[in-house]
C-alpha positions as CSV (number, residue, x, y, z in Angstrom):
1,X,106.9,105.7,161.1
2,X,103.7,104.0,159.9
3,X,103.1,100.7,158.1
4,X,101.1,101.5,154.9
5,X,98.7,98.8,153.8
6,X,96.3,98.4,150.8
7,X,92.6,99.2,151.5
8,X,91.7,95.7,150.3
9,X,90.3,93.0,152.6
10,X,93.8,91.4,153.0
11,X,95.3,94.8,154.0
12,X,98.5,93.7,152.2
13,X,101.7,95.5,153.1
14,X,102.6,98.4,150.8
15,X,105.6,99.9,152.6
16,X,106.9,102.0,155.4
17,X,106.3,105.7,155.5
18,X,107.6,108.4,157.9
19,X,107.1,112.0,158.9
20,X,109.2,114.4,160.9
21,X,108.1,116.0,164.1
22,X,108.5,119.4,162.4
23,X,106.1,118.3,159.7
24,X,103.6,117.4,162.3
25,X,104.0,120.7,164.1
26,X,103.7,122.7,160.9
27,X,101.2,120.5,159.0
28,X,98.7,119.3,161.6
29,X,95.3,120.9,162.0
30,X,95.5,120.4,165.8
31,X,91.7,119.6,165.9
32,X,91.8,117.1,168.8
33,X,89.5,114.1,168.7
34,X,88.3,112.2,171.7
35,X,90.4,109.1,172.2
36,X,90.1,105.9,174.3
37,X,91.7,105.0,177.6
38,X,95.4,105.4,177.6
39,X,98.0,103.1,179.2
40,X,97.5,104.8,182.6
41,X,93.7,104.4,182.5
42,X,92.9,108.1,181.7
43,X,91.1,109.4,178.6
44,X,93.3,110.4,175.7
45,X,93.0,112.8,172.8
46,X,94.0,112.0,169.2
47,X,95.5,114.4,166.8
48,X,94.5,113.6,163.2
49,X,97.3,113.8,160.6
50,X,96.9,113.9,156.8
51,X,98.4,111.0,154.9
52,X,100.1,113.6,152.8
53,X,102.5,114.4,155.7
54,X,104.0,110.9,155.3
55,X,106.7,110.1,152.8
56,X,108.2,106.8,151.7
57,X,110.9,105.5,154.0
58,X,114.3,104.9,152.3
59,X,117.4,103.4,153.9
60,X,119.5,106.5,153.1
61,X,117.4,108.4,155.7
62,X,119.6,106.8,158.3
63,X,122.8,108.4,157.2
64,X,124.7,110.7,159.5
65,X,124.3,113.6,157.1
66,X,120.5,113.2,156.9
67,X,120.2,112.9,160.7
68,X,122.4,116.0,161.1
69,X,120.1,118.0,158.9
70,X,116.8,116.8,160.4
71,X,117.7,115.9,163.9
72,X,117.0,119.3,165.5
73,X,113.3,120.3,165.7
74,X,114.1,124.0,166.0
75,X,116.2,124.0,162.9
76,X,113.7,121.8,161.0
77,X,110.8,124.2,161.8
78,X,112.9,127.2,160.9
79,X,113.8,125.6,157.5
80,X,110.1,124.9,156.9
81,X,109.1,128.4,157.7
82,X,111.8,129.8,155.5
83,X,110.7,127.7,152.6
84,X,107.1,128.6,153.2
85,X,108.0,132.3,153.2
86,X,109.9,132.0,149.9
87,X,106.9,130.3,148.3
88,X,104.6,133.0,149.7
89,X,106.9,135.7,148.3
90,X,106.3,134.3,144.8
91,X,102.6,135.1,145.2
92,X,103.0,138.3,147.3
93,X,106.1,139.9,145.9
94,X,105.8,143.1,147.9
95,X,105.1,141.3,151.2
96,X,108.7,140.3,152.1
């Protein structure tokens, strides 16, 4: 979860946004950037994420049904890959 703010000087609060670990795994470019010193004193690396990976947070995301569907990384990634393959099939009908 991240706190979204306006780009103005006051950096006023817009709302909370979230992303799933599966979205990060599938949507991140994995181009590591040099970071600063971590909590244990060693140098860290930062993974840059697109703001498009984050969606508005809604209270209904905390329901048991939503948590059941999105609580397992393996199943979430499998669902994303399946959806991607179906979208790809529309452009490459003989591929799948």
